[in-house]
Every structure is written in structure tokens, then in C-alpha cells.
N, C-alpha and C positions, 0 to 999 in steps of 0.2 A: 800221380798215384796218391791215393787218399791215406793219411796216416791215422792209425787207430789211437784214440785218446787213452792215455795210460793213467790208471788209478793209483792211490797210495798203496805202498806194500805194507804188509804186517809189521815189519820193523819200524817203518817210518811212523805208523800210528802209535806203536809201543813208545817210541822216543817222545812223541808229542805229549802222550798222556803222562810220561814220567816228568816232562817239563812242567806240565800243568800242576801235577801233584807237588813238586818242589816249590812252585811259586804259591801255591795255596798254603803249604806249610809255613811259608815265611810270612805271607800277607794276613792270614787268619789270626794268628796270635797277636799280631800288631794292631790289627782292627779291633779284636776283642779287648786288648789292653786299653785302647782309647775309649771304648765303650764303658769298661769297668771304671776307668779314672773319671769319666763324666758322671757315672752314677754315684761314685764316692764323692764327688764335688757338690753334687745335688744334696747327698746326705748331710755333709758338713754345713751347707747353707741353711738347711732345716734346723740343724743344731744351733746355729747362730741366732735363729729366730727364737728358740727355746731360751737361750742365754739372754737375750734382749728382754723377754717377758719376765723371767726370774729375777733379774736385776731391778727392773721397773716395779714389780709387785713387791719386792722386799723392801723398797723405800717406804712404801705406805704401811706395810705390815710392821716394820721396825718402829715407825712413829707412833703407832697404835699399841705397841708392846705385844704384837701378836705373832712376830716372826718365829720365835722359839717353838711355839706350838704348831705352826703351820708346816715347818720343814718336814716333819714326819706324818703329815696328814695326806693319806693317798687321794682323798677327794680333792685336796689342793693340786696335787700332782696332775690329776686329769684336767682340772681347770686350767693349769698352765699350758698343757699341750694343746687345749682347745683354743686358748687365746693366742698361742703362736701359730695356729692353724696347721698344726703337724699331726699326721696320722701316725701315732707311735705310742711308746709307753715310757713313762719316767720310772727307771729302774731304782735310782737313789739320788738324793740330794743332800748336801751338808751346808752348814754355815761357813762363812770365811773366818779367817784368823780372829778378827776383832768381834765376830758375832753380831755385826751390824747390817749384814747382807748375806746372800746365798753365796756359796763357794762352789767346790768340786760337785759335779753331777754325772751320772751315767744315763743315756737314754737309748732305746731301742728304736731304730727307725729303718723301715724298708728291710728287715731281716738282719740288720747289722747293729753293733753296739758302738756308740760314741761316748768317750769319757772327755770331760772338760777339766783341766787342771787350772784352778783359779790363780794359783801363785805364778805359774808360767804363762798364763793366758794362751793355752794350747789345747787343741782338739786331738784325740787319737782314736782312730777307727779300727774296729776288730770284728772278725766273724764270729768270735766266741767270747762269751762273758768271762770265762776263766782266764782270758789274756788280760782283761782289766783287772789287774792284780790288786788285792787289798794291802799286800805287804808295803808297797811303795807309798800308798796313800797314808797308812798308819805311820810309817817311818817319817814321812814329811811333816805330819801333824806333830809327832813327838818332838821334832827339832824346830817347830814354830815357837815364836817368843812366849805365848801364853803357857806353853808346856815346859820349855827347857828351863825356865826359871825355877818351877817346882822340883824338876828333876835334879837341878844343880843344888838346890837347898837340901835335898835328900843325901846326896852324895858328900855334902860338906859338914854334915853333923859330926860330932865329937868321935863317935865310933868308927867313922870313916868306912862305911859299907863299900862293897865292891859290885854288888848287883842289885837290881831293882826288878821285882817280879810283878807282872800285871795282876796275877791272881792273889798276891799277898795283901795283907792288911795295910793300913796307913796310907803311904803314898801311892801304892799300887791301886788301891780302891778309889782314891782321889782321882788318878789320872783316867781311870775307866769311867767315872762319873762325868768327867769333862768331855771324854769322847762320846759318851751316850748323848749328852746335851748337844753335841754338834751333829747329831744324826747318824752315828755309827752303830751298826748292829753288833753288839758285844758277842754274839754267838759265832762271829766270822773269824775271830782271831784271839791270840794271847801273845804276850811279848816278854822278853827279858833284856834288860840293859846292863852291860858290863861296863865298869869304869876302872880300869887298872891304874892306880897312882904310881907313876913312874914306870909303868909297864909298857908293853907294845901290842896289846890285844884289847882295844876298846871296840865293843861290838853292840849292835841292835839285833836281836833275833826275833822273828815273828812267824807264828804258825798260821795255817790256812783254816784253822777252826778254833774255838774256845776249848781249853783243856780243863778237866775236872778230876776229882779224886777217884771217880768211877773208871777213869781211863788209865790209872796207874798200872803199869806192866805192858801197856800197849805202846805204839809209836805214833808220831805224827810228823807231817812234812813241815820243814821250816825253811825260810830264806834268812840269811844272815848278812848284815852289812858290816863289813870289817874295816874300821877306821885306823887300824894300826895304833900309832902313838898319839894320835890326835884326840886328846881328852875332851875337846869341845865338839867333836864330831863334825868338824868343818872341812876335813879334806875329802877327796873323792874316794868312796869305799870300794873295797873289793867285794863283789856279790857272790855269795856262795849258797849252795842248796844241799839239803841233806834230809834223811829220815832219822829222827832221834827218839829215844825212849822217854816215857813220862814216869817221874818219880814224885814222891811226896816230900815235903819240907815242913818243919814246925818252927814258928817264931812267936814272939810276944807282940801283942798290939799295944796301942797307947794306953790301955787300962791294964796292961801286965797280964793279960790273958793269953794262954797259949792258943795259937791258931795254926791248924794244919792245912796245907793247900797243895795243889798240883804245880810242878815245875818241869821244865825241860832238863833232861840229863845230857850236858853238852861235853862230857868227858869222852875221850877216845872215839870221836866222831870222824867218819870219812867224808870230807866235804867235796862237793864238786863245784868248781868255779864256773859261774854262769857266763 
């Protein structure tokens, strides 16, 4: 007797489809992850090429006394990318601590942003430029040897001040000029340094934009690095975030003239620990 071939039942087909869907749900993200990692590695390799060119170029520019002028020259930024054979954009570049070579930079390659930390010799990849935070860059700069000496000189004067405001006269303006010379856009931040003698709240607070007297009465987002009792800011800080009011302050400059400028009001702030 001839047996009739039997096909798959509907339940068997559904079971097979479910198994295929489960396998796809497992395999596709893994494969996508490998593909994404490969793309990121390629982007970092391109950023390495940019680093090589900036360092080699800076040797010749420094020898000719042209490095300081070139670091903010957008035409030179494009030239660097071309010499590195990288299709992308140099977003920003700064001098190193000794100002004898290029230092930190941010480039946009294949739709992603790559930041290079010269002190750590480290690349960081981000989808969003806002994640390449100015706060940490400015904080690291302020704690570098060329800046911390001037900061300590300020805090060690006879009147023993407890805070240093970036928008204030005297040392504040000196530090801003130094940051400008290193390639920082001063419209992107303001800062305040607190140094409590014998206290337990030594902090560096940095905003995400420059504050002005026109902004008094409004608020601004800030990141605060809280070093506790570490007066030399050498300990690992607690990083906090808040939105704080802007107020005005009046002091005398070195010529004994009264100067009014904008500052953060850090009293009664509800901090969020990052």
C-alpha cells in the first residue's frame, strides 16, 4: 500500500519561525556590534593619522615661531586633515601644556566625534559633540603646572581670598588670556575656584557657557569638581551637576578701580552627583 507523504503542520511551521526569530534576535545584535566596533576602530585609526600630522607639523611651526598663530587658523586645520588623508573636520585643537606642540583636539570623522587627551594619550569616541565636554578640558588645564602656579599665588596673598572668578579682574583675566592663547573659545565657559583654608569644600565649578552681566537674574548649568579637604586639588573629586543663578559682584582691580562682573551664586544649590 502506497503511503501518502505528509507535509508540515501549521504548528510545526510556527515553531520553526519562532526559533528562527529567537536566533535572529540573538545573532543580529552581536553581528551589528562587531560591525559597529570595526567602524569605530577605523575612525580611531584615522584620528591617529591626524595626531601624527599635527605633531610633526607643530615641530616645524614651533621652530619658526608660527605655532601659536596656526593653532586657531581654520585653513591650517583643513590642511592637517588633507595631509592626514582623512575626510573629516577639525573641530578644535589646542596647544600642549608647554605650548611647544599641539595638545588636545576634537575631530569629526564619518559622522562621529573623536577627542584626543594629550596628557593621557587617550582617544574618546562620541556620537554627540555635547558629550565631548568642555568642563573636563578646562579643569585639567587649570590644574596643569603652567596654571596652578598662578592660582596658588593668588590664594597665597596676604588677604587670603577664598575664591577666584574667571570673569573677575586681575588673576581671573590673566587665566582667561592664557586659555585663549592655548586655543580655547572663551564663549564656551566660565569658572570659579574655591579654596577653603582648613575647610572641607575645595571646588572647581565650570559652566557650559560664558556668563555676563546681561545674564544676571537668569541661570546656567554647571559642573562642579568637589575635592573636599584637598587644598591642592590632587584627590579624586566628586563630580556634581546643577543649574545655578547668576549674580553680580564688585571688587577692586590692581589700579584700585571698582569692577562689577557676573558670578555663579552657589548658595543653597541642589547638587546632583554624576
